C-alpha positions as CSV (number, residue, x, y, z in Angstrom):
1,M,72.7,-74.0,-168.7
2,D,69.5,-72.5,-167.3
3,C,69.1,-73.0,-163.5
4,Q,65.9,-72.3,-161.6
5,K,66.8,-71.8,-158.0
6,G,64.5,-73.8,-155.7
7,L,63.2,-75.6,-158.8
8,D,60.7,-72.7,-159.1
9,G,58.4,-73.5,-162.0
10,V,60.3,-76.6,-163.0
11,V,58.1,-79.6,-163.8
12,V,60.0,-82.6,-162.5
13,D,57.3,-85.3,-163.1
14,Q,53.7,-86.0,-163.7
15,T,51.1,-86.9,-161.0
16,K,47.4,-87.9,-160.8
17,I,47.1,-86.9,-157.1
18,S,46.7,-83.1,-156.8
19,S,47.2,-80.0,-158.9
20,T,47.7,-76.3,-158.3
21,A,47.5,-75.4,-162.0
22,N,46.3,-71.9,-162.7
23,A,46.4,-71.3,-158.9
24,H,43.4,-73.6,-158.4
25,L,43.9,-76.5,-156.0
26,T,42.3,-79.8,-157.0
27,Y,42.4,-83.3,-155.6
28,V,42.2,-85.9,-158.4
29,G,40.2,-83.4,-160.4
30,Y,37.9,-82.2,-157.6
31,P,38.1,-78.5,-156.6
32,I,39.2,-78.1,-153.0
33,E,36.3,-75.8,-152.3
34,E,34.0,-78.8,-153.0
35,I,36.0,-81.8,-151.7
36,A,36.7,-80.0,-148.4
37,S,33.1,-80.8,-147.5
38,A,33.7,-84.6,-147.8
39,T,34.6,-86.8,-144.9
40,F,38.3,-87.3,-144.2
41,E,38.1,-91.0,-145.0
42,E,36.6,-90.2,-148.4
43,V,39.4,-87.9,-149.3
44,V,42.1,-90.4,-148.1
45,F,40.4,-93.0,-150.3
46,L,40.3,-90.5,-153.2
47,L,44.0,-89.6,-153.0
48,W,45.1,-93.1,-152.7
49,Y,42.8,-94.9,-155.2
50,K,41.9,-92.0,-157.5
51,Q,38.1,-92.4,-157.0
52,L,35.6,-91.7,-154.3
53,P,34.2,-94.8,-152.5
54,D,30.6,-95.9,-152.4
55,Q,29.0,-96.1,-149.0
56,Q,29.8,-99.8,-148.6
57,K,33.5,-99.3,-149.5
58,L,33.6,-96.1,-147.3
59,K,32.3,-98.0,-144.2
60,K,34.8,-100.8,-144.7
61,F,37.7,-98.4,-145.3
62,R,36.8,-96.3,-142.3
63,Q,36.7,-99.4,-140.0
64,Q,39.9,-100.6,-141.5
65,L,41.7,-97.3,-140.6
66,V,40.1,-97.2,-137.1
67,N,41.0,-100.8,-136.3
68,K,44.6,-100.1,-137.1
69,M,44.9,-97.1,-134.7
70,I,46.7,-99.2,-132.1
71,L,50.4,-99.0,-131.4
72,P,52.5,-102.1,-130.6
73,A,53.4,-102.3,-126.9
74,E,57.1,-101.9,-127.8
75,T,56.4,-98.6,-129.6
76,I,54.5,-97.3,-126.6
77,R,57.2,-98.4,-124.2
78,L,59.8,-96.5,-126.2
79,L,57.6,-93.5,-126.7
80,L,57.1,-93.1,-122.9
81,Y,60.9,-92.8,-122.8
82,I,61.6,-90.5,-125.7
83,A,58.5,-88.2,-125.9
84,K,59.5,-86.2,-122.8
85,E,62.9,-85.3,-124.1
86,P,63.4,-81.5,-124.2
87,Q,63.7,-81.4,-128.0
88,H,61.1,-79.8,-130.2
89,P,58.1,-82.2,-130.7
90,M,59.0,-82.5,-134.4
91,S,62.3,-84.0,-133.5
92,I,60.4,-86.5,-131.4
93,L,58.1,-87.2,-134.3
94,R,61.1,-87.7,-136.6
95,T,62.5,-90.3,-134.2
96,T,59.1,-91.9,-133.7
97,T,58.4,-92.3,-137.4
98,S,61.7,-94.1,-137.7
99,L,60.9,-96.1,-134.6
100,L,57.6,-97.3,-136.2
101,G,59.8,-98.8,-138.9
102,T,61.5,-101.0,-136.4
103,T,58.5,-102.0,-134.2
104,N,56.2,-102.8,-137.0
105,D,56.2,-105.3,-139.9
106,V,58.0,-103.1,-142.3
107,E,57.9,-105.4,-145.2
108,H,54.2,-106.0,-145.0
109,D,52.8,-102.7,-143.6
110,E,50.6,-100.9,-146.1
111,P,49.3,-97.3,-146.2
112,P,46.1,-97.8,-144.2
113,K,48.0,-99.3,-141.2
114,I,50.8,-96.8,-141.5
115,L,48.5,-93.7,-141.6
116,S,46.6,-95.0,-138.6
117,K,49.7,-95.6,-136.6
118,M,51.1,-92.2,-137.5
119,L,47.9,-90.5,-136.2
120,T,48.0,-92.5,-133.0
121,A,51.7,-91.9,-132.4
122,I,51.3,-88.1,-132.8
123,A,48.4,-88.1,-130.4
124,A,50.5,-90.2,-128.0
125,I,53.4,-87.8,-128.1
126,I,51.1,-84.9,-127.2
127,R,49.5,-86.8,-124.3
128,I,52.9,-88.0,-122.9
129,R,54.4,-84.5,-123.1
130,D,51.4,-83.1,-121.3
131,N,51.7,-85.8,-118.6
132,E,48.3,-87.2,-119.5
133,P,47.3,-90.9,-119.8
134,L,47.1,-92.4,-123.3
135,I,43.6,-92.8,-124.7
136,D,42.6,-96.0,-126.4
137,V,40.9,-95.9,-129.8
138,D,37.1,-96.1,-129.8
139,P,35.9,-98.4,-132.6
140,Q,32.6,-96.6,-132.7
141,L,34.2,-93.3,-133.7
142,S,35.5,-92.1,-137.0
143,V,39.2,-91.5,-137.7
144,V,38.9,-87.7,-137.1
145,E,36.8,-88.2,-133.9
146,N,39.3,-90.7,-132.6
147,F,42.3,-88.5,-133.4
148,L,40.7,-85.5,-131.5
149,Y,39.6,-87.8,-128.7
150,M,43.1,-89.3,-128.3
151,I,44.7,-85.8,-128.3
152,T,42.3,-84.0,-126.0
153,G,40.7,-86.8,-123.9
154,K,37.3,-85.4,-124.8
155,R,34.9,-86.9,-127.3
156,P,34.4,-84.1,-129.9
157,S,31.0,-82.7,-130.9
158,S,29.8,-83.5,-134.4
159,E,30.3,-79.8,-135.3
160,L,34.0,-79.8,-134.2
161,T,34.6,-83.1,-135.9
162,R,33.2,-81.7,-139.2
163,M,35.3,-78.5,-138.9
164,F,38.5,-80.4,-138.0
165,S,37.9,-82.9,-140.8
166,T,37.9,-80.0,-143.2
167,V,41.2,-78.8,-141.7
168,M,42.8,-82.2,-142.1
169,I,41.5,-82.4,-145.7
170,L,42.9,-79.0,-146.6
171,H,46.3,-80.1,-145.4
172,A,46.2,-83.6,-146.9
173,D,48.1,-82.9,-150.0
174,H,49.6,-80.0,-152.1
175,E,51.4,-81.2,-155.2
176,F,55.2,-81.4,-155.0
177,N,55.8,-79.4,-151.9
178,A,59.2,-79.7,-150.2
179,S,58.3,-82.6,-147.9
180,T,56.3,-84.5,-150.5
181,F,59.1,-84.2,-153.0
182,T,61.5,-85.4,-150.4
183,A,59.3,-88.5,-149.8
184,R,59.2,-89.2,-153.5
185,V,63.0,-88.9,-153.8
186,V,63.5,-91.5,-151.1
187,A,60.7,-93.7,-152.6
188,S,62.4,-93.6,-155.9
189,T,65.3,-95.6,-154.4
190,L,62.7,-98.3,-153.4
191,S,63.3,-97.6,-149.7
192,D,60.5,-98.7,-147.3
193,Y,57.5,-96.5,-146.4
194,Y,58.8,-95.5,-143.0
195,S,62.1,-94.3,-144.4
196,C,60.2,-92.2,-146.9
197,L,58.0,-90.7,-144.2
198,T,60.9,-90.1,-141.8
199,A,62.6,-88.0,-144.6
200,A,59.3,-86.1,-145.2
201,V,58.9,-85.3,-141.5
202,C,62.5,-83.9,-141.5
203,A,61.6,-81.6,-144.4
204,L,58.3,-80.5,-142.9
205,K,60.1,-79.6,-139.6
206,G,61.6,-76.4,-141.2
207,P,60.1,-73.0,-140.4
208,L,59.8,-72.2,-144.1
209,H,57.5,-75.3,-144.6
210,G,55.5,-76.8,-141.8
211,G,56.9,-74.8,-139.0
212,A,55.4,-71.6,-140.2
213,N,52.1,-72.1,-138.3
214,E,54.0,-72.1,-135.0
215,R,55.7,-68.9,-135.9
216,V,52.3,-67.3,-136.8
217,F,50.9,-68.0,-133.3
218,E,54.1,-66.7,-131.7
219,M,53.5,-63.5,-133.5
220,L,49.9,-63.3,-132.4
221,Q,50.9,-64.1,-128.8
222,E,53.5,-61.4,-128.7
223,I,51.1,-58.7,-130.0
224,K,48.3,-59.7,-127.6
225,N,50.4,-60.3,-124.5
226,Q,52.4,-57.0,-124.9
227,Q,49.3,-55.1,-126.1
228,L,51.0,-53.9,-129.2
229,D,49.5,-52.2,-132.2
230,P,49.3,-54.9,-134.9
231,V,50.1,-52.6,-137.7
232,E,53.0,-50.9,-135.9
233,Y,54.3,-54.4,-135.0
234,I,54.4,-55.4,-138.7
235,K,56.0,-52.1,-139.7
236,D,58.7,-52.6,-137.1
237,R,59.5,-56.2,-138.1
238,L,59.7,-55.3,-141.8
239,A,62.0,-52.3,-141.0
240,Q,64.3,-54.9,-139.3
241,K,64.2,-57.0,-142.5
242,R,62.4,-59.8,-140.6
243,K,60.0,-62.2,-142.4
244,I,56.2,-62.0,-141.6
245,M,55.0,-65.6,-141.4
246,G,51.6,-66.6,-142.7
247,F,51.5,-64.4,-145.7
248,G,52.1,-64.9,-149.4
249,H,52.6,-68.1,-151.4
250,R,54.7,-68.9,-154.4
251,I,51.7,-70.3,-156.3
252,Y,48.7,-68.4,-155.0
253,K,49.3,-64.7,-155.9
254,N,45.6,-63.8,-155.4
255,G,45.0,-65.7,-152.2
256,D,45.4,-69.3,-150.9
257,P,42.0,-71.1,-151.5
258,R,42.6,-73.1,-148.3
259,A,43.0,-69.9,-146.3
260,F,39.6,-68.7,-147.4
261,I,37.9,-71.8,-146.0
262,L,40.0,-71.9,-142.9
263,K,39.2,-68.3,-142.1
264,K,35.6,-69.1,-141.5
265,I,36.5,-72.0,-139.2
266,A,38.9,-69.9,-137.3
267,Q,36.3,-67.1,-136.8
268,K,33.7,-69.6,-135.5
269,L,36.1,-71.4,-133.2
270,A,37.5,-68.1,-131.9
271,V,34.0,-67.0,-130.8
272,E,33.1,-70.4,-129.3
273,T,36.4,-70.5,-127.3
274,N,36.6,-66.9,-126.3
275,N,39.6,-66.2,-128.5
276,Q,38.1,-63.3,-130.5
277,A,41.1,-61.1,-129.5
278,Y,43.4,-63.3,-131.5
279,Y,41.1,-63.3,-134.5
280,Q,40.7,-59.5,-134.4
281,I,44.5,-59.2,-134.4
282,Q,44.6,-61.5,-137.4
283,Q,42.1,-59.4,-139.3
284,Q,44.1,-56.2,-138.7
285,L,47.3,-57.8,-139.9
286,A,45.6,-59.3,-142.9
287,D,44.0,-56.0,-143.9
288,Y,47.3,-54.1,-143.7
289,M,49.4,-56.7,-145.5
290,L,46.8,-56.8,-148.4
291,K,46.5,-53.1,-148.6
292,K,50.2,-52.3,-148.3
293,Y,51.9,-55.2,-150.0
294,K,49.1,-57.1,-151.8
295,L,49.9,-60.2,-149.8
296,H,47.2,-62.6,-148.7
297,P,47.1,-65.0,-145.8
298,N,48.2,-68.6,-146.6
299,V,47.2,-71.9,-145.1
300,D,49.4,-71.5,-142.0
301,Y,47.8,-68.2,-141.0
302,Y,44.4,-69.3,-139.8
303,T,45.5,-72.8,-139.0
304,A,47.6,-71.4,-136.1
305,L,44.5,-70.0,-134.4
306,I,42.4,-73.1,-135.1
307,Y,44.9,-75.3,-133.3
308,H,45.0,-72.9,-130.4
309,C,41.3,-72.9,-130.1
310,I,41.3,-76.7,-129.9
311,G,43.7,-76.5,-127.0
312,L,46.9,-77.4,-128.6
313,K,50.3,-75.9,-127.6
314,K,52.0,-74.1,-130.4
315,E,55.0,-76.5,-130.3
316,T,52.7,-79.3,-131.5
317,Y,51.2,-77.4,-134.5
318,T,53.6,-78.8,-137.1
319,M,53.0,-82.4,-135.8
320,I,49.3,-81.9,-136.5
321,F,50.3,-80.7,-140.0
322,A,52.3,-83.9,-140.4
323,A,49.3,-86.0,-139.3
324,C,47.3,-84.5,-142.1
325,R,50.0,-84.5,-144.8
326,T,50.8,-88.2,-144.1
327,V,47.8,-88.9,-146.4
328,G,49.4,-87.1,-149.3
329,W,52.9,-88.4,-148.6
330,L,51.7,-92.0,-148.7
331,A,49.8,-91.3,-152.0
332,H,52.9,-89.9,-153.6
333,I,55.1,-92.7,-152.3
334,M,52.8,-95.2,-153.9
335,E,52.7,-93.3,-157.2
336,Q,56.5,-92.9,-157.2
337,R,57.0,-96.6,-156.5
338,Q,54.8,-97.5,-159.5
339,E,57.0,-95.4,-161.7
340,N,60.1,-97.3,-160.6
341,I,62.5,-94.6,-161.7
342,L,65.3,-93.2,-159.6
343,I,65.2,-89.4,-159.1
344,R,68.7,-88.2,-159.8
345,P,68.8,-84.6,-161.2
346,S,71.9,-83.0,-162.6
347,S,73.7,-79.9,-161.4
348,E,75.8,-77.2,-162.9
349,Y,79.3,-76.9,-161.4
350,V,80.3,-73.2,-160.8
351,G,83.3,-73.7,-158.5
352,P,87.0,-73.1,-159.1
353,Q,88.6,-74.6,-162.2
354,N,92.0,-75.9,-163.2
355,R,93.4,-76.5,-159.8
356,H,96.2,-79.0,-159.2
357,Y,97.6,-80.7,-156.1
358,K,101.4,-80.8,-156.0
359,I,102.8,-83.9,-154.5
């Protein structure tokens, strides 16, 4: 029996949501290089309903999402208690996602309401951990504007909103990645949305998946704060057999298309926020890794610097990833529910044989 470790290259199902075929990322047929310029709400609508909305539908959908960005009082009360616990913020988000499934109408909650509440909950966790007051949603702002406003306490400029909208779109979906597949497995049992999302958050928490962006910034900080030579730093880590986060991708051997777009945003924000030193370190590392090992930066590499420039602490980076990826998770949960087929793969037993227990 052939066995592909990590299911590498194994097609486990069909999807109409996104594709990485031939190392080109598309959302419902649209190249990521083009759809990244759309609004966040347009892309959410596209991934969920497989078509772009007209202006009337877009306005109605945007208002629907914004109107739902309010947490129940019971959720807030419990968040104020658990969000300050010393665990990693992703552990808090895991518990919070499950909590949303107990303080909301689980049987009747639909994706628009669930996405909105996930965004608000993530913003609330960040504010509470920073000892800052929670920010109420502003019905006059878009989803991305509100998300940034509720995180930072500042109304974002149109330029920052546009750039962060692109960041959120680029992270919205990526075929059957680990967390998405996890969500689909749970969805195949006909479990509720919040259970599926809780499982997805657990998968995203790992450093080989969503947690990589945090590790990238830890590396940049270490190099900058200790005034180390970036190339020598890489050589030393590789000599110690340690993984360099932010480089290489199982699918994109010639470069992650999302990273090409994010690089421009990172460069611009670095200049505007006086973080050029970090960007210069990134360029030195990227040049060396490409020249020496033919490895390109992936989506986590420049995201780490972007989040720092916005003012986020590195411990919260993966939660922001979760906020974006909730869009795709929900799309896949809906698609899997429509299939109504339990995901139950087989395994090949390779353990001891012919053992007997003597009574």
